[in-house]
C-alpha positions as CSV (number, residue, x, y, z in Angstrom):
1,M,0.6,11.0,0.9
2,R,-2.6,11.2,2.7
3,R,-3.4,11.3,6.4
4,V,-5.8,8.5,7.3
5,H,-7.8,8.0,10.5
6,L,-8.1,4.3,11.4
7,G,-10.2,4.7,14.5
8,N,-7.4,3.5,16.8
9,A,-6.9,5.6,19.9
10,R,-3.2,4.6,20.1
11,A,-2.4,5.6,16.6
12,P,-5.3,7.9,15.5
13,N,-3.7,9.2,12.3
14,L,-1.4,7.6,9.8
15,D,0.4,9.0,6.7
16,C,-0.1,6.6,3.8
17,A,1.2,6.6,0.2
18,V,-1.7,6.6,-2.3
19,Y,-1.7,4.6,-5.5
20,D,-4.0,4.6,-8.5
21,R,-5.0,0.9,-8.9
22,H,-5.3,1.1,-12.7
23,A,-1.8,2.6,-13.1
24,L,-0.1,-0.3,-11.2
25,A,2.0,-2.6,-13.4
26,C,2.2,-6.4,-13.2
27,G,4.9,-7.3,-10.7
28,Q,4.9,-3.9,-9.0
29,R,5.3,-4.2,-5.2
30,I,3.9,-1.7,-2.7
31,E,5.0,-1.5,1.0
32,G,2.5,-0.5,3.7
33,P,1.2,1.7,5.0
34,A,-0.5,2.5,1.7
35,L,-3.9,3.0,0.0
36,I,-4.7,1.6,-3.4
37,E,-7.6,3.5,-4.9
38,E,-10.0,2.6,-7.7
39,R,-13.5,3.7,-8.6
40,E,-15.3,0.9,-6.8
41,T,-13.1,0.5,-3.6
42,T,-10.0,1.4,-1.7
43,T,-7.6,-1.3,-0.4
44,F,-5.6,-0.5,2.7
45,I,-2.1,-2.1,3.1
46,P,-1.0,-1.8,6.7
47,A,2.5,-1.3,7.9
48,G,4.4,-4.6,8.0
49,W,2.5,-5.8,5.0
50,S,3.3,-5.5,1.3
51,A,1.2,-6.0,-1.8
52,A,2.1,-7.1,-5.4
53,I,0.1,-7.1,-8.6
54,D,0.1,-10.6,-10.0
55,A,-0.1,-11.8,-13.7
56,T,-3.9,-11.7,-13.6
57,A,-3.9,-8.1,-12.2
58,C,-5.0,-9.2,-8.8
59,I,-3.7,-7.5,-5.6
60,M,-1.8,-10.1,-3.5
61,A,-1.1,-8.9,0.0
62,E,1.2,-10.6,2.4
63,R,2.5,-10.0,5.9
64,E,6.2,-9.6,6.2
65,S,8.1,-11.6,8.8
66,A,10.2,-9.8,11.4
67,T,13.3,-11.3,9.9
68,R,12.5,-10.2,6.4
69,R,11.7,-6.7,7.6
70,A,15.0,-6.5,9.5
71,R,17.1,-7.6,6.4
72,K,15.3,-5.5,3.8
73,P,16.7,-2.1,3.0
74,R,14.1,0.7,3.3
75,V,13.3,2.2,-0.1
76,A,11.4,5.4,-0.5
77,A,7.9,4.9,-2.0
78,N,7.2,6.5,-5.3
79,P,3.4,6.6,-5.4
80,V,1.4,7.0,-8.6
81,P,-0.9,10.1,-8.1
82,A,-4.5,8.9,-7.8
83,T,-7.1,10.8,-9.7
84,M,-10.8,9.9,-9.3
85,A,-13.1,10.4,-12.3
């Protein structure tokens, strides 16, 4: 987990799970709020969004509908520790 400042006065700090981009497997799904780190960039997945790694290793993010969020059981995130070289 990492505390992130988003520049928003209403929610100035947010705890995010942190994932190593190169350790993510095809089909793996990540629930926001989360950071996906790699050497060249960092991808932020906000709360209410999820991201999945597709068959071509692209990060595909989508906003979850209110109905889907209400039905989905909450599962604890198991982030992959990010290490920067």
